[in-house]
C-alpha positions, 0 to 999 in steps of 0.5 A, spaced: 813 192 532 810 190 538 810 197 541 806 199 534 801 193 535 800 195 542 798 202 541 793 199 536 790 194 540 790 200 546 786 204 541 782 199 539 780 197 546 779 204 548 774 205 542 770 198 544 770 200 551 766 207 549 761 203 545 760 198 551 759 204 556 754 207 551 750 200 550 750 199 557 747 206 559 742 205 554 740 198 556 739 199 563 735 206 562 730 202 558 729 197 563 722 198 567 722 200 574 727 203 578 729 203 585 724 206 589 718 203 586 721 196 587 723 197 594 718 201 597 712 201 591 707 203 596 710 210 598 712 211 590 705 210 588 701 214 594 706 219 595 709 222 588 713 227 591 717 222 594 718 219 587 720 226 585 725 227 590 728 221 589 729 222 581 732 229 583 737 226 588 740 221 583 739 226 577 734 221 574 729 227 572 734 230 567 734 229 560 737 223 558 742 226 553 744 230 559 745 224 564 749 220 558 754 226 558 754 226 565 755 219 566 761 218 560 765 224 563 764 221 570 766 214 568 772 217 564 774 221 570 774 215 575 768 216 578 763 210 577 758 213 582 755 211 588 750 205 589 743 207 591 742 200 595 748 200 599 750 207 599 757 206 597 762 208 592 761 203 586 768 202 585 770 200 592 764 195 592 766 192 586 773 191 588 771 188 595 766 183 591 771 181 586 776 179 591 771 174 594 770 172 587 777 171 585 777 166 591 773 161 588 775 163 581 782 162 581 782 155 583 776 153 579 780 156 573 786 152 574 782 146 575 778 146 569 784 148 564 788 143 567 783 137 567 779 140 560 786 140 556 788 134 559 782 130 558 781 133 551 788 132 548 788 125 550 781 124 547 783 127 541 789 123 540 785 117 541 780 119 537 775 114 535 777 109 541 772 107 546 775 111 551 774 117 547 767 116 545 765 115 553 769 121 555 765 125 549 758 123 551 760 124 559 762 131 557 756 132 553 752 130 559 756 135 563 755 141 559 748 140 558 746 140 565 745 148 567 750 151 572 745 152 577 743 144 577 750 142 579 750 147 585 743 145 587 746 138 587 752 139 590 748 143 596 743 137 597 748 131 596 755 134 599 752 139 604 745 136 606 745 129 606 753 127 607 754 134 611 761 134 609 761 142 607 757 148 609 750 149 605 752 156 604 756 163 606 763 164 606 764 163 614 761 159 620 757 162 625 762 161 630 766 167 627 762 171 631 766 168 637 773 166 634 774 171 629 775 169 621 779 163 620 782 162 613 781 155 613 773 156 615 773 160 608 776 155 604 772 150 607 766 154 605 769 155 598 770 148 596 763 147 593 762 153 589 769 152 586 767 145 584 761 147 581 764 152 577 770 147 575 764 142 573 761 147 568 767 150 565 770 143 563 766 141 557 767 147 553 775 147 554 775 139 553 771 140 546 776 145 543 782 142 546 779 135 543 778 138 536 784 142 536 788 136 537 784 132 532 786 137 527 794 137 529 795 130 529 794 130 521 800 135 520 806 133 517 810 134 523 807 129 526 807 124 521 815 125 520 816 124 528 812 118 528 817 116 522 823 117 526 821 112 531 819 117 537 814 114 542 806 116 542 807 119 549 813 123 546 810 126 540 804 128 544 807 132 549 813 135 545 809 136 538 802 135 538 800 138 545 804 145 544 801 146 537 794 144 539 794 149 545 795 155 540 788 156 538 786 155 545 789 161 548 783 166 546 778 161 548 781 160 555 781 168 555 774 169 554 772 163 558 776 166 564 772 173 563 766 169 563 767 165 569 768 171 573 762 175 571 758 169 569 757 166 576 751 169 578 747 162 579 752 159 583 754 165 587 747 166 589 745 159 591 751 158 595 750 165 598 757 167 596 759 174 597 762 175 590 760 179 583 755 174 581 751 175 588 752 182 587 749 182 580 743 179 582 742 184 588 743 190 583 738 187 578 733 185 584 733 192 586 734 196 580 740 199 582 742 202 576 749 206 578 751 199 581 749 195 575 753 200 570 759 199 574 759 191 574 758 191 566 763 196 565 768 192 570 766 186 565 768 189 559 774 191 562 776 184 564 774 181 557 778 187 554 784 186 558 784 178 557 784 179 550 790 183 549 794 178 554 792 173 550 794 176 543 801 177 546 802 170 549 801 167 542 809 168 541 810 165 548 807 158 546 809 158 539 815 162 537 813 162 529 808 167 531 810 174 530 806 179 534 804 185 529 
């Protein structure tokens, strides 16, 4: 049954990927401006021949339908094109930047999930108490503040005034003499990791709190209490596991969002990941690179959703896949 369900999910995922490719192509080609007019506007305006040569070099002079057909065929064959700005294959460029994003994404994801679920479950378990009310207001504040504000705040306080961490980048200037030091990279990664963690905790907290509130009214919780089990035992062995089930899909989406949604944070910290790459590609109108970035985002979302579907039985054996 799982094999059949997996086949159905794969077919659905491929269809969703193809639809996403089409939407990405249309939206990016509707975007005003191009690379040449953005980087060298004077040359593009005074020398129309340069514009024609540029469009011919990258196939932009072809009819839009022909460009779309060529784009779909190349992507399905594994050829995502070349970046206009960097002059490198899009796939290799994204793979390199994705590695740097993962360096801050993995610890930020683990921390935000652990803290968000722990605080949310306890807040939901003690719903209505003073601690729950205070925690809820604190999370509203954390979630209301934009991510770039937290990044600027950390840079200003911990980086500039206290001088505890570097202001940006991923290595120090001494790397030119001593070579790349892993501890130096970790030191530079602390602030962007903390910023990503802060902006991700409230969403996980809200959902875990609401899930826990729904769970504590179930009959099996009342039955466990009637048997004389302690509140801590009921929370850990009964309520928490069942409250986690609705969180799986949300956590999968949250992870995909953190990978591709860190544009502001990576730009402020000059961290060479997917967020900064996306900003640079948008700034110079690098269409092939933008197409590759958005397709990678789509792939990540599809993969984590399929993984979430098949992880349900691991959390709750009563759930049957398919």
